[in-house]
C-alpha positions, 0 to 999 in steps of 0.5 A: 667453656663454662657450664651454666651451673658454674655461674648459678644454682638452679632454682628447685622446682615447686611441688604440686598444689592442691586448691581446696574450694569449700562451698555452701549454697553457692549455686550462682557462682560455683561454676565461675569459681571452678573455671577461674581456678582451672585457668589460674592454676594452669598458668603456674607450671606445677602439678595441681588439682582442685578439690571442691567441698560441697558442705551439705548445700540445700541448693544445686551447688553439687550438681552445678559443680559436677557439671563444671568438673565433667570435662576437667580431670583435675577437678574433684567434687566431694559432697558432705552429707550435712553442713559441717561448717566452714572450718570442718569443710576445709579440713575435709578438703585438706585430708582429701588433697593429694599434692604436697602443697595445699591452698584454699580460697572461698567459692565466692570469686572475690579473689584473682587466683592468678595471685597464687603465683605470688604465694607459690614464690613466697612459699619457697622461703616461708612455711605458711604463705598468706595473702593480704587484701590490698583494696578490699571490696567488702561493705564498710561494716565487714571491713570494720569487723575484720579490722577489729578482729585482726588487732585482737588476733595479733595481740592475743594469738601472735598471728603476725599478719595484717589480714588474718582472715584473707582466704588465700593461703598456701602451706604444706599438707603434712603439717596442716593435717597433723596440726590438731586444728579443731576450731569451728566456723570462721575462726579457722584462719586464726587457729591455723596461724597460731598453730603455725607460730607455736610450731615455729614455722615461718609466716609470710604475707603478700598483697593480693587482689580483691574483687566485689562478690559477683553473685550469691550472698555472704555468709558473714554477718554481725551475728557472727561477731559474738561467737567468734569473739567467744571462740577467740577468748577461749582459744587464746586462754586454752590453746595459745596461753595455756595448753591442755594437761599433757599425759607426760605431766599428769604422772606427777599429779596423782592421788598417792602420798608417797614417802617424799610427800609425807616427809615434806609434810613433816618438814612443813609442820616443823617449819611452821612450828618454829615460825609460830612457836612464840605466841605470847606477845602483846595484842596489836591495836586496834584490830587484834585487841578489838577482835579479842575483846569481842570473843572475850565478851562472848565467853563472859556473857554467854551470848554467842549469837550477836557479837558485841564490843564493849556491850554494844552489837558489833555487826561489821563481820560474821562471827566465825573468827570470834567463835574460834577465839572464844572457843580457844578461850574456853578450852585453853584460857584467856591469854595472848597466846590463845589469841595468837593460836587461831591465826597460827592454825589458820595459816598452817591450814593454808600451807598444808592445803597449798601443798596437798591440793596444789600437788594434784594441780602442778605436781609434788615438786612444784607444789613443794617449792610453792609452799616454801615460797609461801612460808618465806613471804613476809606478809603471809608470816605476818598474817599468821602471827596476828588475829586478822579476819583475812588470815582465817578467810585465806585458809577457807578460800584456799581450801575451797578454791583448790579443792574445787579445781581438783574436783572438776579437773577431770571428767570424773568429778570428785564429790568428796572434794567438791563438798569439801570445797562447799564446806570451806566456802560456807565457813568462809561465808561465816568468816567475812560474808559473801566475799568467800563464794565470790572469791571461790566460785567465780574463778572456778566457773570462769576457768571451766568456761574458758577451757570449754569444760563448763558442762561438768558443772551439772545442776545437781553439783551446783545445787549440792554446793549451794545447799551446803554453803547455806546450811552452814552460813544461813542459820546464823544470819536468820537468827541474827535477823530475829535477834537484831532487827535491821542488822542484816541491812546494816551488814549488807549495805553499810559493810559491803555495798558502801565499803566497796563503793565509797571506801568509808575510812579506807579509800585508796587509789586503784594501784594501791595493791601493787606496792603492797604485793611487792613488799608483802611477798618479799623476798619471794617477789624478786622471783617474779621477773623469772616467773614471767620470762619462764612462762613466756617461753615457747619451748616445748617443756615450758608449754607442757608445764603451762597447762590449764591447771596453771592457768586456773591458779593464775586466774584465781590470783588475778581475780582477787587482785582485780576485785579488791583493786576495783573496790574503793576500800582497800587494806593491805591484808585484803589481797592475802587470799591470792598468795597461795595460788600465786606461790604455786604458779611461781613454784612451777616456774622456779622448779622448771628453771632449776630443772633447766626446762628453759634455755633462754639467757635470762632463765639460765642466769636465774638458774645459776645466780638467783640463789646468790642474789637472794642471799645478797638481798637477805644480807642487806635486809638483816642490818636494816631489820636490826636497825628497825628492831633497835628503834622499836625497843630500847631494851634490845638485848645481847641475845637479839644482837647475837641472832642478827649477827649470826644470821648475817655471818651465815649469809656472808659465808654463803656469798663467798665465791668458793661456796657457790662455785663448788656446788651444783645448781640444786645445792645452791637453791637448797642453801639459799632456801634454807637461809631464807627460811632461817631468816624468816624463823628469826623474824617471826620469832622475835621481830614481829612480836616487837612490832606488836609491842610498838603498836600496843596501847596497853603496854605504855599505859601500864608503864605510866599508870601501874598502880591505878590499873592494879587497884582498879581505879575507875577509867573514863575514855574519851574519843578513843574508840579504836584503842580502848579494846585492849584496856578492856581485854587485859583488865576486864574487871576495871570500871570503865566508861567510854565516850565517843568523840562527840560526848566530851562535854557530857563526860566533863559534866559528869566528873563532879559525881566521881571519886578518884578517876583516870581519864584517857582523853584523845589528844585532839579533844584535850582543850575542849574537855578542859574548858568544859571541866573547869570548876568540876574537878581538879585535873593532874596530867600524868603522861602522854601516851599517843594518841591520848593524854592521861589525866588523874581527877580529884573532885572538889568537895561537894557543895550540896548533898543532892545526888541524882546520878550513880557512878558506873562501876564494874564492867564497861558502860558506853555513853554516846551522844544522840545521833552519833555513831560509835 
């Protein structure tokens, strides 16, 4: 005869259940709630108890509850001295619970507690059993609020249920008391489910009955929405997406600079020296030559207050870039190398700020990887070769942003770093205006608010920061307003408000910076998918790495991208300030992948094969770059071809299967990084200068008019306001008159008063000019140098001796038609 156990396995008995009932001013319904709970739990067939938490009620809730519990030994009433809120009342009940399983519900009698039987059965297979109100009996407004909150909670926190706030759940006491729940108010349910997901617990949901409230008043109103949403956003950022810095991860974020850090600084200095060693190459038109010419005029005229271009005030930007270049001119002499020294030093400051301050946020190893990624980004290297506003701005915003983050990352604020950030912010203000404090202060304040640390920013700190910024930037703006009335209005309105709203000459679509970033951060941008997958992992080592400091860096980079994408005016260098922060975030991910902190399939693939993939990409890029190089210069010599060929051979050698198979993962990454740095050095040393040569206006002009320029033949420029700066910079003693687009006819009428003259005419204005100049002089076309055509004028013999105008000689003179803009 077979025993029953031969046919089936007995279902294990359920453990005991503690039901927690929080109550605040629930005198009308608390007795009914206790009676219903006792009746329902008595039918479950498991040991049970009911824990009533009187949350500092001002009515007779406690007295009525104790009267209802008098003849019920399974009921305990615990009174709190003051009202601590819904969430803390529940946590008090969980701590007081005696059974292995814990459930909770509200004391408003809106749930049929016989449904606890469904949840108990669900708890056999799920760690957290949740109810879902099938036919919710609440006012429509409350149902709308709840629906919206549930959508946000599922999207941001991954709660995995349709009714997050259903106050009928069962889970294990030991877990809930060790889960570190701390949020207040009605956000308790969302926090509980998010913690369960992070702990890897299974969550199940089953439909339960919901009834109208029999008495009393609901504690939920529309005024709870703002604080709940604020708590949701803060919790999502500081608890779900990122985590507080763990003590284990803090050991690498110290103040000390050891031998490895000093060694890496020397390596950075050597790499930067190699990449930016060659500084003597042509200025790139129109921006470089314009900024160099303004600095040149400062040195020549001695007027360092009002930036002037070709003798006229140039108020697009503040003067720090011009001052830096002019100071370099005064110290080292006026040359192409001196011009390019300024962006090279600015980029060097950016790299060292990224490593030295970044290591205090992400650790030395991750900061080292991030710094190397920055050095390998094509767009960043390009910015260090050419005189752009954004190169200098990036150095100040990087220093200011990272110094501020490090200063306030602990409760003990570092005043030295805080004031260093303020100095950098002020210098950034003098470089490109109020965009500097916007790029620095906004993400720092937002980060502190999102992590609940905003109280660290005292009024004393804010006042000292603002005073430092104003002490640096304000004197020049005041002096400018005195010297040039109306200059501040033009600076603020035209070059900031109008530029942001209308775009002026550079209006682009909102997605403009997406392809710009992909190209500008090559070859490092191929590691973006790996970074994304790494940070999405819920593995414990990854969650430890994904802390508030990483979130702050990501917030700073995202803020730059969002701000400039929202602006109508867009140019590729605008997003350069986001590169250092983004590279530090990528450094954390790549270092974690190399360390094997993520065991996901994609992370393992990246760890083992990305060095090879990077080498493949560079090997493809080398012949493409060599082809472009040959197109840029018809005189590409044997040495250039040799360098490209040598790089290709190194890459092919690294790609042989034996090379990668025989070495450890770290060795492969070092080899790939070395190859990338070598390719970047070769590119910046020779390739970028040839790009500048191809964009130079003066170089082809010197080839077609060498004698005229050397002999200082007077030059008249018509409609070439963007290209003429290089001519004025390279030939400062050349007699030069500049006419704008609207003054071609006036220029033609003045030809009869001149002797031998070189005419540089915008190719779109040639027909108009020739018609106006007919009979005035004899013109001979010399060459076509895009975007102009070059003519030589020989005037007719004078018909009369009357002479009313003097010919302009010496430095630049500008003629403009009335009512037009240069």
